[in-house]
C-alpha positions in Angstrom: 0.2 -0.1 0.0 1.5 3.1 -0.9 2.1 5.5 1.8 0.1 9.2 1.9 1.8 12.1 1.2 2.0 14.9 4.0 -0.5 18.0 3.0 3.4 19.4 3.2 5.2 17.8 0.3 3.8 19.0 -2.9 5.0 19.4 -6.5 6.3 22.9 -5.1 8.1 22.1 -2.2 9.8 19.0 -4.5 10.6 22.1 -6.9 11.8 24.5 -3.8 14.4 21.2 -2.2 15.3 21.4 -6.4 16.2 25.1 -6.1 17.9 25.0 -2.5 20.3 22.2 -4.1 21.0 24.0 -6.9 22.7 26.8 -5.6 26.7 25.8 -5.7 27.7 27.7 -2.8 27.0 29.8 0.6 26.9 32.7 -0.9 24.5 32.0 -3.5 22.5 30.1 -0.9 22.0 33.4 1.2 21.2 35.0 -2.0 18.3 32.5 -2.4 16.9 32.3 0.8 17.2 36.6 1.7 14.8 36.7 -1.8 12.8 34.4 -0.5 12.5 35.2 3.0 11.8 38.0 4.4 14.0 39.9 7.6 12.3 38.6 10.1 12.0 34.7 8.7 15.3 34.2 8.4 16.0 35.7 11.6 13.4 33.4 13.0 14.6 31.1 11.3 17.9 30.5 11.9 17.0 31.7 15.6 15.1 28.3 15.4 18.2 26.3 14.0 21.1 28.2 16.8 18.3 26.8 19.9 17.9 23.1 17.5 22.4 23.3 17.8 21.7 24.5 21.9 19.2 21.5 22.8 21.1 19.3 20.7 23.9 20.0 23.7 21.2 19.6 26.2 21.4 23.6 27.4 18.2 24.6 29.3 15.1 25.9 27.8 15.8 28.9 29.6 19.2 30.0 28.8 17.8 29.2 25.0 15.0 31.8 25.8 17.8 34.0 27.1 20.3 33.3 24.2 18.0 33.4 21.1 14.2 34.9 22.1 12.4 32.9 21.0 9.1 31.4 23.2 9.3 28.6 25.5 6.5 26.9 22.7 8.8 27.5 20.3 12.0 26.4 21.6 9.4 23.3 22.7 8.5 22.3 19.6 12.5 23.1 18.1 12.8 20.4 20.6 10.0 17.8 19.7 11.6 17.6 15.9 14.8 17.9 17.3 14.2 14.1 19.0 11.3 13.0 17.7 10.9 14.4 14.3 13.0 12.5 10.9 15.9 13.2 12.0 16.8 16.7 9.8 18.2 19.1 12.6 20.6 16.2 13.7 21.4 16.1 10.2 22.3 19.4 9.5 23.9 20.2 13.1 26.2 16.9 12.1 26.9 18.8 8.7 27.1 22.1 10.1 29.6 21.2 12.9 32.0 19.2 10.3 32.1 22.6 8.3 33.6 24.7 10.6 
């Protein structure tokens, strides 16, 4: 039996992923992100990735909230997806560390 596609999975999200993968370097990716997202969205996503990195280090919510300005609700959501998601945060963190 075929698995049902989730609502966010579509030809549009497939095209978006392919667009990201077509970027040749961080400069091109940053330019694409800046054109795609508002400044506020870009800052928010960067804070969520920072929160995920802190969660991976077992840093307490209060310290993450103070560091990022994210709400505890958003931090809890990031933690949920970090622990029980599809592994995207963990993979991104692992690969990000190798680029340092």
